[in-house]
TORSEDREN-573138 format. One record per residue (C-alpha): residue number from 1; chain; x, y negated, z. Coordinates in nm, 4 decimals, always signed. Each point is the difference from the previous one (the first is absolute). Last residue first. Example, Ala and Ser with C-alpha at 12.3 -4.5 7.8 and 13.67 -1.06 7.14 Angstrom:
# TORSEDREN-573138
[2 "A" [+1.3670 +0.1060 +0.7140]] [1 "A" [-0.1370 +0.3440 +0.0660]] 
# end
This chain:
# TORSEDREN-573138
[205 "A" [-0.2463 -0.3753 -4.9180]] [204 "A" [-0.0166 -0.2575 +0.3236]] [203 "A" [-0.0048 +0.1810 +0.3034]] [202 "A" [-0.2305 +0.1185 +0.2832]] [201 "A" [-0.0986 -0.1899 +0.3010]] [200 "A" [-0.1467 -0.3400 +0.0785]] [199 "A" [-0.2258 -0.1650 -0.2336]] [198 "A" [-0.0140 -0.3130 -0.2047]] [197 "A" [-0.2073 -0.0756 -0.3017]] [196 "A" [+0.0020 -0.3035 -0.2406]] [195 "A" [-0.2169 +0.0537 -0.3293]] [194 "A" [+0.1404 -0.2912 -0.1371]] [193 "A" [+0.3320 -0.1186 +0.1224]] [192 "A" [+0.1238 -0.3518 -0.1168]] [191 "A" [+0.3440 -0.0856 +0.1094]] [190 "A" [+0.1367 -0.3485 -0.0256]] [189 "A" [+0.3658 -0.1544 +0.0395]] [188 "A" [+0.1084 +0.3707 +0.0792]] [187 "A" [+0.2490 +0.1284 +0.2672]] [186 "A" [+0.1374 +0.3330 +0.0635]] [185 "A" [+0.2607 +0.1517 +0.2371]] [184 "A" [+0.1526 +0.3629 +0.0923]] [183 "A" [-0.0953 +0.1902 -0.3141]] [182 "A" [-0.0166 +0.3429 -0.1364]] [181 "A" [-0.1743 +0.0099 -0.3424]] [180 "A" [-0.2149 +0.2197 -0.1935]] [179 "A" [-0.1443 -0.1072 -0.3268]] [178 "A" [-0.1689 +0.2814 -0.2278]] [177 "A" [+0.0008 -0.2322 -0.2873]] [176 "A" [+0.2392 -0.3148 -0.0429]] [175 "A" [-0.0584 -0.2858 -0.2443]] [174 "A" [+0.2497 -0.3028 +0.0057]] [173 "A" [-0.0278 -0.3219 -0.2145]] [172 "A" [+0.2330 -0.2733 -0.1093]] [171 "A" [+0.2798 +0.1720 +0.1554]] [170 "A" [+0.2812 -0.0686 +0.2437]] [169 "A" [+0.3479 +0.1547 +0.1729]] [168 "A" [+0.2156 -0.0952 +0.2564]] [167 "A" [+0.3487 +0.0488 +0.1207]] [166 "A" [+0.1594 -0.2774 +0.2317]] [165 "A" [+0.2631 -0.2679 -0.1221]] [164 "A" [-0.2023 -0.2870 +0.1194]] [163 "A" [-0.2267 +0.1063 +0.2502]] [162 "A" [-0.3446 +0.1250 -0.0664]] [161 "A" [-0.3138 -0.1832 -0.1202]] [160 "A" [-0.3590 -0.0134 +0.0267]] [159 "A" [-0.1609 -0.3776 -0.0023]] [158 "A" [-0.2013 +0.0779 -0.3384]] [157 "A" [-0.0186 +0.3881 -0.0713]] [156 "A" [+0.1482 +0.0463 -0.3368]] [155 "A" [+0.2793 -0.2374 +0.0289]] [154 "A" [+0.3028 +0.2018 +0.0543]] [153 "A" [+0.3272 -0.2129 -0.0130]] [152 "A" [+0.1437 +0.0509 +0.3821]] [151 "A" [-0.0440 +0.3593 -0.0264]] [150 "A" [+0.2431 +0.0430 -0.2577]] [149 "A" [-0.1388 +0.1998 -0.2782]] [148 "A" [+0.0914 +0.3789 +0.0060]] [147 "A" [-0.3062 +0.1134 -0.1796]] [146 "A" [-0.2091 -0.2486 -0.2490]] [145 "A" [-0.3567 +0.1663 -0.0702]] [144 "A" [-0.2014 -0.1254 -0.2821]] [143 "A" [-0.2775 +0.2116 +0.0626]] [142 "A" [+0.0037 +0.2766 +0.2938]] [141 "A" [-0.1197 +0.3634 +0.0661]] [140 "A" [-0.0098 +0.2008 +0.2994]] [139 "A" [-0.1282 +0.3668 +0.0789]] [138 "A" [+0.0602 +0.0001 +0.3945]] [137 "A" [+0.2474 -0.0513 +0.2941]] [136 "A" [+0.0964 -0.2729 +0.2164]] [135 "A" [+0.2171 +0.0740 +0.3131]] [134 "A" [+0.1801 -0.2335 +0.2248]] [133 "A" [-0.2278 -0.2791 -0.0135]] [132 "A" [-0.0513 -0.3926 +0.0416]] [131 "A" [-0.3497 -0.0572 -0.1566]] [130 "A" [-0.0840 -0.3700 -0.1396]] [129 "A" [-0.3327 -0.0977 -0.1435]] [128 "A" [-0.0313 -0.3624 -0.1399]] [127 "A" [-0.3570 +0.1015 -0.1106]] [126 "A" [-0.1841 +0.2877 +0.0717]] [125 "A" [-0.2946 +0.1926 -0.1438]] [124 "A" [-0.1910 +0.2949 +0.1176]] [123 "A" [-0.2077 +0.2029 -0.2910]] [122 "A" [-0.3622 -0.0517 -0.0552]] [121 "A" [-0.2220 +0.2706 -0.1072]] [120 "A" [+0.0518 +0.2237 +0.3198]] [119 "A" [+0.3170 +0.1142 +0.1593]] [118 "A" [+0.1661 -0.3426 +0.0443]] [117 "A" [+0.0597 -0.0046 +0.3499]] [116 "A" [+0.1309 +0.2471 +0.2891]] [115 "A" [+0.1717 -0.0618 +0.3492]] [114 "A" [+0.1024 +0.2914 +0.1929]] [113 "A" [+0.1176 -0.0574 +0.3614]] [112 "A" [+0.2373 +0.3430 +0.1073]] [111 "A" [-0.0004 +0.0556 +0.3778]] [110 "A" [+0.2537 -0.0127 +0.2546]] [109 "A" [-0.0755 -0.3592 +0.1437]] [108 "A" [-0.0187 -0.1315 -0.4099]] [107 "A" [+0.1780 +0.1817 -0.2653]] [106 "A" [-0.0661 -0.1546 -0.3526]] [105 "A" [-0.1641 +0.1309 -0.3019]] [104 "A" [-0.1061 -0.1956 -0.3107]] [103 "A" [-0.2326 +0.1183 -0.2832]] [102 "A" [-0.0469 -0.1719 -0.3194]] [101 "A" [-0.2463 +0.1753 -0.2208]] [100 "A" [+0.0883 -0.2200 -0.2942]] [99 "A" [+0.2243 -0.3179 +0.0150]] [98 "A" [+0.0061 -0.2999 -0.1840]] [97 "A" [+0.2933 -0.2522 +0.0231]] [96 "A" [+0.0859 -0.3279 -0.0372]] [95 "A" [+0.3642 -0.1793 +0.0417]] [94 "A" [+0.1814 +0.3338 +0.1205]] [93 "A" [+0.2725 +0.0133 +0.2051]] [92 "A" [+0.1794 +0.3295 +0.1207]] [91 "A" [+0.2752 -0.0589 +0.2562]] [90 "A" [+0.2365 +0.2950 +0.0009]] [89 "A" [+0.1249 +0.0906 +0.3457]] [88 "A" [+0.3389 +0.0356 +0.1674]] [87 "A" [-0.0269 +0.0668 +0.3655]] [86 "A" [+0.1280 -0.1890 +0.3471]] [85 "A" [-0.0529 +0.0965 +0.3612]] [84 "A" [+0.3609 -0.0823 +0.0381]] [83 "A" [+0.1139 +0.2504 -0.2961]] [82 "A" [-0.3042 +0.1896 -0.1202]] [81 "A" [-0.2098 +0.3129 +0.0739]] [80 "A" [-0.3189 -0.0579 +0.2040]] [79 "A" [-0.0089 +0.0156 +0.3757]] [78 "A" [+0.0189 -0.3960 +0.0500]] [77 "A" [-0.3247 -0.0899 -0.2003]] [76 "A" [+0.0597 -0.1884 -0.3043]] [75 "A" [+0.0131 -0.3670 +0.0139]] [74 "A" [+0.3476 -0.0891 -0.1733]] [73 "A" [-0.0828 +0.1001 -0.3437]] [72 "A" [+0.2689 -0.0388 -0.2530]] [71 "A" [-0.1619 -0.0821 -0.3529]] [70 "A" [+0.0628 +0.1749 -0.3607]] [69 "A" [-0.2233 -0.1909 -0.2506]] [68 "A" [-0.2520 +0.1608 -0.2434]] [67 "A" [-0.1887 -0.2736 -0.1894]] [66 "A" [-0.3466 +0.0647 -0.1920]] [65 "A" [-0.2413 -0.2535 -0.1711]] [64 "A" [-0.3352 +0.1130 -0.1096]] [63 "A" [-0.0843 +0.3303 +0.1925]] [62 "A" [-0.1638 +0.3123 -0.0301]] [61 "A" [-0.0632 +0.2520 +0.2657]] [60 "A" [-0.1542 +0.3470 -0.0190]] [59 "A" [-0.1422 +0.3138 +0.1881]] [58 "A" [+0.1545 -0.2078 +0.3174]] [57 "A" [+0.2193 +0.0941 +0.2949]] [56 "A" [+0.1510 -0.2088 +0.3018]] [55 "A" [+0.1721 +0.1479 +0.2958]] [54 "A" [+0.1298 -0.1646 +0.2963]] [53 "A" [+0.2823 -0.0890 +0.1941]] [52 "A" [-0.0420 -0.2196 +0.3136]] [51 "A" [+0.2116 -0.3466 +0.0267]] [50 "A" [-0.2489 -0.2005 -0.2308]] [49 "A" [-0.3459 -0.0282 -0.0955]] [48 "A" [-0.1329 -0.3225 -0.1651]] [47 "A" [-0.3468 -0.0899 -0.1161]] [46 "A" [-0.2074 -0.2368 -0.2247]] [45 "A" [-0.3497 +0.1137 -0.1090]] [44 "A" [-0.1923 -0.1677 -0.2337]] [43 "A" [-0.2711 -0.2180 +0.1042]] [42 "A" [-0.3697 -0.0041 +0.1080]] [41 "A" [-0.0802 +0.3035 -0.2086]] [40 "A" [-0.2437 +0.0772 +0.2680]] [39 "A" [+0.1616 +0.3643 +0.0181]] [38 "A" [+0.3381 -0.1054 -0.0325]] [37 "A" [-0.0252 -0.2562 +0.2981]] [36 "A" [-0.1989 +0.2360 +0.2152]] [35 "A" [+0.2490 +0.3334 -0.0480]] [34 "A" [+0.3057 -0.2397 +0.0348]] [33 "A" [-0.1107 -0.1156 +0.3305]] [32 "A" [-0.1152 +0.3299 +0.1305]] [31 "A" [+0.3375 +0.1771 -0.0953]] [30 "A" [+0.1659 -0.2972 +0.2044]] [29 "A" [-0.2186 +0.0449 +0.2871]] [28 "A" [+0.0765 +0.3833 -0.0252]] [27 "A" [+0.3883 -0.0599 -0.0267]] [26 "A" [+0.0114 -0.2541 +0.2853]] [25 "A" [-0.1957 +0.2568 +0.2030]] [24 "A" [+0.1991 +0.3109 -0.0740]] [23 "A" [+0.2981 -0.0623 +0.2214]] [22 "A" [-0.2190 -0.1060 +0.2947]] [21 "A" [-0.2022 +0.2724 -0.0110]] [20 "A" [+0.2604 +0.2505 -0.0293]] [19 "A" [+0.1637 -0.1282 +0.3328]] [18 "A" [-0.3688 -0.0173 +0.1872]] [17 "A" [-0.0454 +0.3593 -0.1197]] [16 "A" [+0.3571 +0.1328 +0.1040]] [15 "A" [-0.0687 +0.3490 -0.1807]] [14 "A" [+0.0454 +0.3652 +0.1890]] [13 "A" [+0.2124 +0.2457 -0.2007]] [12 "A" [+0.2443 +0.0593 +0.3166]] [11 "A" [-0.1420 -0.1396 +0.3173]] [10 "A" [-0.0887 -0.3724 +0.0567]] [9 "A" [+0.2043 -0.1460 +0.2636]] [8 "A" [-0.1688 -0.0737 +0.3584]] [7 "A" [+0.0975 -0.3349 +0.1622]] [6 "A" [+0.1631 +0.0378 +0.3527]] [5 "A" [-0.0488 -0.2616 +0.2825]] [4 "A" [-0.3142 +0.2171 +0.1177]] [3 "A" [+0.2416 +0.3149 +0.0423]] [2 "A" [-0.0440 +0.2620 -0.2501]] [1 "A" [-0.1071 +0.3254 +0.0467]] 
# end
């Protein structure tokens, strides 16, 4: 038996529900706001996720204005590989994008939070989209592509350039089928998500 001054610790397999609620509440509030705004078409959704790796999949992506730069991410969490908590990533930037059957999976409080959009007649769309990732796969095609361009001279996405002498590529358009990306940060000037859905558990295709 414990004395009156001691705090009982939960046994194996038990959940600290108060701590779980504190962690989950901000994510649930954010999800509710996104769902409400998107459903009411009040504004396009603008968001940023960073520090936690997540997976993005899509049946297809078509973009106008594409750049790919190498970046050094200093904000990744401490148990990820890299020197002094740094990791080299590719910054994929698209001026305007149309995305079919978008799915985003991110780990929150030990549970996968799944966000889906663009599954119906209308695709998801984004502007000034940037994704910092360490893995990208799919069936890709480009128009008027320039590989090995100086990163400081790319022009396809306004305001997005790299360091002078850095390696970069750019193209007028990009098309990727069966897209799968493992990313650490994403930002968008705007993101419109028709058919927005959110649930916990499971995974993206």
